[in-house]
C-alpha positions in Angstrom: 0.0 0.0 0.0 1.4 3.4 -1.0 1.6 6.0 1.7 -0.6 9.1 1.5 2.4 11.2 2.2 3.6 11.4 -1.4 6.7 13.3 -2.5 6.4 16.6 -4.4 7.1 15.5 -7.9 6.4 17.8 -10.9 5.1 16.3 -14.2 8.2 17.5 -16.0 10.4 15.6 -13.6 9.0 12.3 -14.9 9.3 13.1 -18.6 11.6 10.9 -20.6 13.9 12.9 -23.0 16.7 11.6 -25.2 20.0 11.5 -23.3 21.3 14.3 -25.5 18.7 16.7 -24.0 17.8 15.0 -20.7 18.4 16.3 -17.2 19.3 14.2 -14.2 16.6 13.6 -11.5 16.0 16.5 -9.1 18.3 16.7 -6.1 15.4 16.5 -3.7 14.9 12.8 -4.7 18.2 12.1 -2.9 17.2 13.4 0.5 13.4 13.4 0.6 11.8 11.2 3.3 8.6 11.0 1.3 10.5 9.8 -1.8 12.3 7.2 0.4 9.0 5.8 1.6 7.6 5.7 -1.9 10.6 3.8 -3.2 10.3 1.1 -0.6 6.8 0.3 -2.0 7.2 1.1 -5.7 10.7 -0.5 -6.1 12.0 -2.7 -3.3 8.7 -4.4 -2.5 7.9 -4.9 -6.2 11.1 -6.2 -7.8 13.4 -9.1 -7.4 16.1 -8.8 -4.6 19.3 -10.8 -4.6 19.4 -13.0 -1.5 22.6 -14.9 -2.0 24.1 -18.0 -3.7 23.1 -21.6 -3.2 26.7 -22.3 -2.1 25.9 -20.3 1.1 23.3 -22.9 2.0 25.2 -26.1 1.2 23.8 -28.5 3.8 20.4 -29.3 5.2 19.6 -26.8 8.0 21.9 -24.1 6.7 20.1 -20.7 6.9 20.6 -17.0 6.7 18.5 -13.9 7.1 18.1 -10.7 5.2 15.8 -7.7 5.0 13.8 -6.3 2.1 11.9 -3.1 2.4 12.0 -3.5 6.2 10.6 -7.0 5.9 12.7 -9.6 7.7 13.2 -12.7 5.6 14.8 -16.1 6.0 16.3 -18.7 3.6 16.9 -22.3 4.7 17.8 -25.6 3.1 15.5 -28.4 4.2 16.0 -32.1 4.6 14.8 -32.7 1.0 17.6 -30.5 -0.3 15.1 -27.7 -1.2 16.0 -24.1 -0.4 12.9 -22.4 1.1 12.3 -18.7 1.6 10.0 -17.3 4.4 9.2 -14.1 6.2 11.3 -14.3 9.3 8.2 -13.7 11.4 6.6 -16.1 13.9 2.8 -16.3 13.5 2.3 -16.0 17.3 3.2 -12.4 18.0 5.7 -11.5 15.3 8.9 -12.6 16.9 12.1 -13.5 14.9 12.5 -17.2 14.0 16.2 -16.7 13.2 18.6 -13.9 14.0 21.8 -14.8 12.1 23.4 -17.3 9.8 23.8 -20.8 11.1 22.8 -24.5 10.8 19.8 -26.0 12.6 17.4 -28.9 12.5 14.4 -26.8 13.5 13.5 -23.1 13.5 12.6 -21.7 16.9 11.1 -18.3 17.6 13.4 -16.2 19.7 10.5 -14.7 21.6 8.3 -17.5 23.0 9.9 -20.6 21.6 7.4 -21.7 18.9 9.2 -24.2 16.6 8.9 -24.8 12.9 10.2 -27.5 10.6 12.5 -26.4 7.8 9.6 -26.6 5.3 7.9 -23.8 7.4 5.2 -25.9 9.0 4.5 -25.3 12.7 5.7 -28.1 15.0 5.8 -27.1 18.6 3.5 -24.6 20.5 4.5 -24.5 24.2 1.7 -23.9 26.8 -1.1 -23.7 24.2 -3.2 -26.6 25.3 -6.1 -24.5 26.5 -6.5 -22.4 23.4 -9.7 -23.1 21.5 -10.1 -23.4 17.7 -6.4 -23.5 17.1 -5.0 -25.5 14.2 -1.2 -25.6 13.7 -1.7 -26.0 9.9 -3.0 -22.4 9.8 0.1 -21.0 11.5 3.1 -22.0 9.4 5.7 -19.5 8.3 4.6 -17.3 5.5 6.4 -18.2 2.3 8.2 -15.7 0.0 8.5 -16.0 -3.8 12.0 -17.3 -4.6 13.8 -18.4 -7.8 17.2 -19.7 -8.6 19.2 -18.3 -11.5 22.6 -19.7 -12.3 23.1 -20.6 -8.6 22.0 -17.1 -7.4 18.9 -16.9 -5.2 16.4 -14.1 -5.7 13.4 -13.3 -3.6 10.4 -10.9 -4.2 7.6 -9.6 -2.0 5.4 -9.5 -5.1 3.9 -13.0 -5.7 2.9 -12.0 -9.3 6.3 -10.8 -10.4 7.7 -12.0 -13.8 10.3 -14.8 -13.7 13.8 -13.6 -12.8 15.0 -15.1 -16.1 13.1 -12.4 -18.0 14.9 -9.7 -16.0 18.3 -11.3 -16.6 17.8 -12.5 -20.2 21.1 -12.7 -22.1 23.5 -12.5 -19.2 24.5 -16.2 -19.1 25.3 -16.1 -22.8 27.3 -12.8 -22.5 29.6 -14.2 -19.9 30.0 -17.7 -21.3 32.0 -19.9 -20.8 32.0 -18.5 -17.2 29.4 -20.5 -15.2 28.8 -18.7 -11.9 26.8 -21.7 -10.6 30.2 -23.4 -10.1 31.5 -20.6 -7.8 31.7 -21.0 -4.0 30.9 -18.4 -1.3 34.0 -17.2 0.6 33.4 -13.9 2.3 30.9 -11.1 3.0 31.7 -7.5 3.8 29.3 -4.7 4.7 29.8 -0.9 4.5 27.6 1.8 5.9 27.7 4.9 3.7 26.4 8.4 4.4 24.6 8.8 1.1 21.3 8.0 -0.6 21.2 4.6 -2.3 20.7 6.3 -5.7 24.0 8.2 -5.3 25.8 4.9 -4.9 24.0 3.4 -7.9 24.7 6.5 -10.1 28.4 6.2 -9.2 28.5 2.5 -10.0 26.9 3.0 -13.4 29.6 5.1 -15.1 33.3 4.8 -15.8 33.5 8.5 -16.2 35.0 9.0 -12.8 37.5 6.2 -13.0 40.6 8.2 -14.1 39.9 10.7 -11.3 38.7 8.6 -8.4 40.3 5.3 -9.1 43.8 5.8 -10.6 44.8 2.2 -9.9 41.7 0.8 -11.6 42.4 3.1 -14.6 45.7 1.3 -14.9 44.0 -2.1 -14.8 41.3 -1.5 -17.3 41.6 -0.4 -20.9 39.5 2.8 -20.4 39.6 3.6 -24.2 37.6 0.4 -24.7 35.3 0.8 -21.7 31.7 0.3 -23.0 28.2 0.4 -21.6 25.3 -1.6 -23.0 21.7 -1.5 -21.8 18.9 -4.0 -21.7 15.3 -3.8 -20.5 16.1 -4.2 -16.8 19.9 -4.2 -16.5 23.0 -2.5 -17.9 26.5 -3.9 -18.5 29.8 -2.0 -18.3 32.6 -4.0 -19.7 36.2 -3.5 -20.5 39.3 -5.6 -21.5 42.3 -5.4 -19.2 45.4 -3.4 -20.0 48.3 -5.3 -21.5 50.7 -6.8 -18.9 50.4 -8.9 -15.8 47.7 -8.2 -13.3 45.7 -10.1 -10.7 42.9 -11.0 -13.1 44.8 -11.6 -16.3 43.8 -14.6 -18.4 43.7 -15.6 -22.0 40.3 -14.1 -22.5 40.3 -11.8 -19.5 37.5 -9.3 -19.4 35.7 -7.3 -16.7 31.8 -7.4 -16.6 30.0 -5.0 -14.3 26.2 -5.7 -14.3 23.7 -3.5 -12.7 20.2 -5.0 -12.2 17.3 -2.7 -11.4 16.7 -1.4 -8.8 19.7 -2.2 -6.5 21.8 -5.2 -7.4 25.3 -5.5 -9.0 27.2 -8.5 -10.4 30.9 -7.9 -10.9 32.3 -10.7 -12.8 36.1 -11.2 -13.4 38.0 -14.3 -14.4 37.5 -16.8 -11.6 35.6 -14.4 -9.4 32.0 -13.2 -8.8 31.4 -10.3 -6.5 27.8 -9.3 -5.8 26.7 -5.9 -4.4 23.4 -5.5 -2.6 22.4 -1.9 -2.1 20.1 -1.7 1.0 18.6 1.7 1.8 18.5 2.5 5.5 17.3 6.2 5.4 17.3 9.0 2.8 20.9 9.7 3.7 22.3 6.3 4.8 22.9 3.2 2.7 24.3 -0.3 3.5 26.3 -1.9 0.7 26.7 -5.7 1.2 29.6 -7.3 -0.8 29.7 -11.0 -1.2 32.7 -12.8 -2.8 32.4 -16.1 -4.7 35.3 -18.0 -6.4 35.7 -20.9 -8.8 38.8 -21.9 -6.8 38.1 -21.1 -3.2 41.4 -22.8 -2.1 43.5 -20.1 -3.9 43.8 -18.1 -0.7 46.5 -15.8 -1.9 44.6 -14.6 -4.9 41.4 -14.3 -2.9 43.2 -12.2 -0.2 44.7 -9.9 -2.9 41.3 -9.6 -4.7 39.4 -8.6 -1.5 42.0 -6.1 -0.4 42.1 -4.5 -3.8 38.3 -4.4 -3.9 38.2 -2.7 -0.5 40.6 0.0 -1.7 38.3 0.8 -4.6 35.3 0.8 -2.2 36.9 3.2 0.2 37.5 5.6 -2.8 33.8 5.3 -3.8 32.6 5.8 -0.2 34.6 9.1 0.0 33.3 10.5 -3.2 29.7 9.3 -2.7 29.5 11.0 0.7 30.8 14.2 -0.7 28.3 14.0 -3.6 25.4 13.5 -1.1 26.4 16.8 0.5 26.5 18.6 -2.8 23.1 17.3 -3.8 21.6 18.7 -0.6 23.2 22.1 -1.1 21.4 25.2 -2.3 23.7 25.3 -5.4 22.4 22.2 -7.1 19.1 20.9 -8.5 19.6 19.0 -11.8 22.5 18.2 -14.0 23.1 16.8 -17.5 24.5 13.5 -18.9 27.6 12.7 -20.8 26.4 10.9 -23.9 29.7 9.1 -24.2 30.1 8.0 -20.6 26.8 8.1 -18.7 24.5 5.9 -20.6 24.2 3.6 -17.6 23.1 6.4 -15.3 20.6 7.7 -17.8 19.2 4.1 -18.2 18.8 3.8 -14.4 17.1 7.1 -14.0 14.8 6.4 -16.9 13.7 3.2 -15.3 13.3 5.0 -12.0 11.0 7.6 -13.5 9.1 4.9 -15.4 8.3 3.0 -12.2 7.5 6.1 -10.1 5.2 7.4 -12.8 3.1 4.2 -12.5 2.5 5.0 -8.8 2.3 8.7 -8.5 -1.1 10.4 -9.3 0.4 12.7 -11.9 -1.1 13.1 -15.4 1.5 12.9 -18.1 1.2 15.0 -21.3 
């Protein structure tokens, strides 16, 4: 249900102009509480969200929790080797069934001890013998729509959403012969950044800033051949590596940086998959969750170097994103323009953003 407290959006702010004449979204969209609340319903509750990789739930009883649009969720592999997704909410009085990653044989509410089997059915109800008209079959965990794509697990709060394969159509062919279902989970890192989630997405979606903000990355990638391609629901930035030895060099080495609307990234390099989940916390605060997966998880030296290098890049992005957030809230800025050569990805994202908000806002388009 959309809040009655809607953001102040003018009809011209939602118009779709060609990139050559388009303006960026208004600065108020990056710090408005009303816009933040609208986005939770129009975007994060309505689209697929990346929940992890099947290698993170390798054995029966393996589970982990996540949050989507302030809804606590739970993934668990059951005894039949099926990965199930539920709201992490006990049907008694809303307590959490799980509070962290781990392995278990049953799920137990951390509030009053109700227990559930790994298929979500209610098993144990302590001190409930005197309750009339109570049937345990009616109080199982509420399931969440889940799908597996190439080993990656996606969930959605919208039961009627189109299959994830339609949103990611073409990616598996583009990265072939890489098969990310073969990769194994190794590590997770999380960063809290003082910026709006869209600032982080905008920054990810263009290589325009690489020579200035990421000088080492500029030496790694062939910036002259850095390209951006767009599809219906995702964009791809890709580049060959510079000549010479580097951490990721291979016979057919190439860097693929996928953005999937509204808030997911897949960074694919030879032998490595890194996922970024962008979780809005407030209009001015964002959590970025990095997960690292490797085809050869025993290559500890390469993995250490890769994660350290990625952290250096992330620290550079954090610094510039936090400064941009301040600039976007200043009196000096409202809207900007796009580089036709270098900011096709940002334009694509903001076009999708306007498209989805226009479906929700009671504004008549010309």
